[in-house]
N, C-alpha and C positions, 0 to 999 in steps of 0.2 A: 616391281616389288623387291624389298629386301628379304632375306631368309627369314628373318623374324617376323616380318609382316605376313608372309605366307603361312608360317605356323600359327600366328594368331588368328588369321582368317579361318584356317582349318579348324582350330579349337572352338572358335564361335559357331562353327556349323554344328559341331558335336554338342555344344551347350544347348543350341535351339532344339535339336532333335531329341535330346535327353530330357528337356522340359516338356516337349511334346509327348513323349512316351509317359512322363509322370502324370500329365493332365489326362491322358487317355486312360490310364490305369485308374485314376481316382474317380472316373465316370462310370466305371463298372457298376452295374445294378440290375434292376428288374429285366431290362431289355436284353441283357446278356443271357441271363437264365432262360427267358422265353425264347431266345434264339436257339440255345442248346436244346431245349425241350422240342422245338419245332424240327431240328435236325434228327433227334432221336426218333420222333414219330415217323419222319420221312423214311429213315433207314428201316424201321420196323415194317413199313408198308412195301419195301423193297424199292424204294425210290432213291434218286441220286441228288446230291447237292450240286446244282449248276451255278457256276460262278461267272460273273460277267463284268466287264469294265472296258473303258475305251482309252486310247493313248497309253500312258504310262500304266495306268489302272489295269490294262489288259495284261500287262507283264506281271502285275501283282496278283491278278485273278490266276494266271498260270502257276505261280508259285504256291498260292494259297490251295488251289485244287490239287496240286501235287502232294502237298504235305497231308491234306485230307486223305487222298487215295492211299498213300503209303502207310497210313496208321489206321486203316480200317474203315474210313468214312467214304464210301464210294462217291466220286465226284468226277465231273467233267467241266471244261471251260466252253463257254459259248461266246463267240465274237459277235456282238450286237449288230454290226453291219451285215455280216454273213446270214445271221439269224433271220433278217428281214427278206433274204433271198433264198430260203429253202432250209437252212439249218435248224429252223424251229421244229423240223421233224425229229430232231434228236431228243426232244423232251417230252414228258408224259405228265398227266394230271397228278401223279403220285410224287413228282419231283418238287424240289424247293429251289427258287432262284435267290442267289445272293448277290445283289447288285452293288457295285463299287463305283462311286462318284464323290470326290471330296466336296465339290460345290453342290452336288445334288441337282445340277441344272444341265448336265451333259445331254445334249440333244439326242445322241444316239441311244443312250440308255433310257431316257424319259420315254421316247417313242417306242422302245421295246416292251414296257410295262403292259400296255393294253393288249398287245399280242400275246404276251405271256399269260395274262389273265384269261384270254379266250381259251388257252390251252389248259386251264384249270389249276395253275401252280399258285402257291403262296409265294409271297416276296418279302424277303428281308433286305433292307437297304443299309448300307454303311457310308455315312456321309459326315461331314463336319458342320453341316447346317440342318438343324432339326426343323427349320421353317421352309425348306426347300421343296420343290416339286416332286422329287424322287421320295423324300421322306413322307409327304402327304399320300402318295400313291401305295405306300407299302403297308403290309400287315404289321410288321415290326421294324422300327428304325433304331439301329445300333449306331450310336453316336461316336465319332472319332474327333473329339474336341482338342486337337493338338496345337491349335494357334497357328501363328504365321509360318510361312515357308522359310527355308534357310536361304533362298535364292535372293540376291540383292534386289532383284525386280519384284519379287514376291510372286513370281509366276511359275518357275520350273518346279514340278512336284518333287519335294525332298522330304521335309518333315511329314506331310501327309501320307506320302507312300510308306515311309518308315512305320508310322503309327498304324496304318491300315494292316501292313504284314504282321505286325505284332499283334493286333487284335485277331487276325486269322490264326496265328500260332496259338494264342490263348484259347480260342474255340477248339482247335484240333487237340491240344493237350488235355482240356477238360473232357473232351469226348472219349479220349483214351480211358480216363479214369471212370467216366459215367457208363461206358460200354464194357469196362473190365477187359480191354483188348489185350490179349496175351502176347508175350514176346514171341512165342512160336509162330503167330500169324504175322507178326512184323517181320520175322526172319524170312517167311515164305514170300513176302513181298519184296525182299532185297536178297535175291540169290546171288548177286555178283558183287565183286569188289571187296575191300577190306571190312565194310560194314556187314556184307553177307556172310563172310567167313567167321567173323566174330559172333555172329547170331547163330550160325549153324553149329560151329564147333563147340565141343564141351571142353571143360578144363582138362579131362583125361586125354584129349587129342593133343594138348600142348605141354603137358607136364613132363618132367624128368622122372624116370624110374630106373630099376636096375643098377648098372654100373655107373650110371650118370647121376645117381642120387647118393649123396653122402649121409649115411644114417648111423648114428652112434648111440652109446648107452651113457647115462649120467657119469659113471666112473671113468670113462675114457679120458686120457689125458688131452690137454689142449694140443700137444704136439702130435698125437695120433689123430685128433679131429682135423688138424691142418692137412695131415697126410691124406685123410679120406677125401677132403675137398679138393686136393690137387689131383687125386686119382679120378675124381668125377668131374674134373674140369670145371668146378663151381665156386662160388664165392660164399658159401654157407654150408653148415652141416645141421641136420636136424637131430634132435636129442629125444629118444623115446624109451619107454620102459620095456620090460621083457614081453608084455602083451602088444607092444607096438603102439601104445598110445602117446600122442604127442606131449612132450614135457617142455620143450624149449627149442630155441634157434641159436646158433652161434655163428657169427659172420666174420669175415676177414677184416671188416671194419672194426668190430669189437676187439680183435687181436692188435690191429694197429694203434688202437686208442691206448691199450695198455702198454705197448712198447714205447709210445711216444711219452708215457708217464714214468718210463725207466723201470717197469716192473717185469720181473722174470716169471711168466705164468705158464711156461711149456710143460712143467711137470704137474700143474694143478688139475684137478678133475674138471672137465668141461662144464658140469652143472654149476660150478662156482662163478662162472663168467657168462653163461648163457643168458638170453632173455627168455625168462620163464612164462609159460602161458602165452605164447605169441598169437597173433591173428592168423587165421587160417581160412581156406575156403573149401566148401564141400566138393566131392568128386562129381556130383550131379549138376554143378553150376554150369552155365554157358560162359564162353570166353568173354562175351560182353560184360558180364558181371565182374569178371577178372579185371578188365580194363578200368572199370570204374574204382575198384580197390586200389590199384596201382597209382591211378591219377590223384585219388583223394589222400592217400597215406603216404605217397612219395617214398615208397620202399622198392627194393630191387628183387627180393625173393619172397615168395608166399607159399608155405606148406599147404598141401592138399590132404584132406583127412576124409574118411568114410563116415557113415552115420554113427558109428560107435566111437569116433575120435581117433581112430588108428591112422597112422601115416600110410599114405598110398603113393605120394609123389611130392614133386616140388616144382613150382613154376619160376623160372628165371626170366626176368623181363627182357634180357638180351636174346632170348629165344623167339620172342613174339614176332619181330620183323622177318625172321626166316620163315615163319609160318604165314607171313603176309596177313597178319592180323592188326598190326600197328600201321 
């Protein structure tokens, strides 16, 4: 294959899977709502969402169960082969089985259903075939009508596993909203790594204060504001009134733009060149919220204010890697 042919083949795979995701999204309806309600009822009864699949779908089941568990929907994975050799002892009547099989005819999954029924569980199936054996054996059938696989033989699970994972993500994220799952509990489930630190740390844990904060008055000259920024080893100065309320922000980028225009602003009051009423974040926010602001607004510095709008600090994006938040 030439380089171009390789890229064209890769692009074709993306197109197949994007189209599959669109088809699956368009299929959302009453069965999705019914599945969410069954899961909510299961959780209210103290039950688990038991996810099962075979082959590649067992890996999908593992990912789906993991995203459920990390976002407050208690879940386990059940290997259908091991289930028939004792692992059925892991489930209870209050649980719900989420069975994955794109064809709906996977022998191991189909054989599992009667045994699951004897244990008293309800069954939700996710297949691409509403007429399949698995769909007929289920209390609810959640269709994944993504179309053909991206595999040239039409065999290797590609499009189907992508769409099934996306449907699992849609369930998990909808359940977060339906259960009003708080970020504090999410943080408790992720105590390690950058995610955990971002969820546990508050803005006050990562912000600059004291000598590392350049805080000036509106009448301060641009030259003195630059000196304050240099002393604080930062790229911006916050402008506040005598009561400490945030009025604006002046950055080294603002200064460079004026210099590039050939303007002499060093003796001007900083309020003439600051960005008035800048965006800020409250001191009670989590670092995770801070990351969202930086990502969305593409800024480098963010003032931190208390409930009264008084400046209490500044977050410089360059500090976040040192705190192992990024």
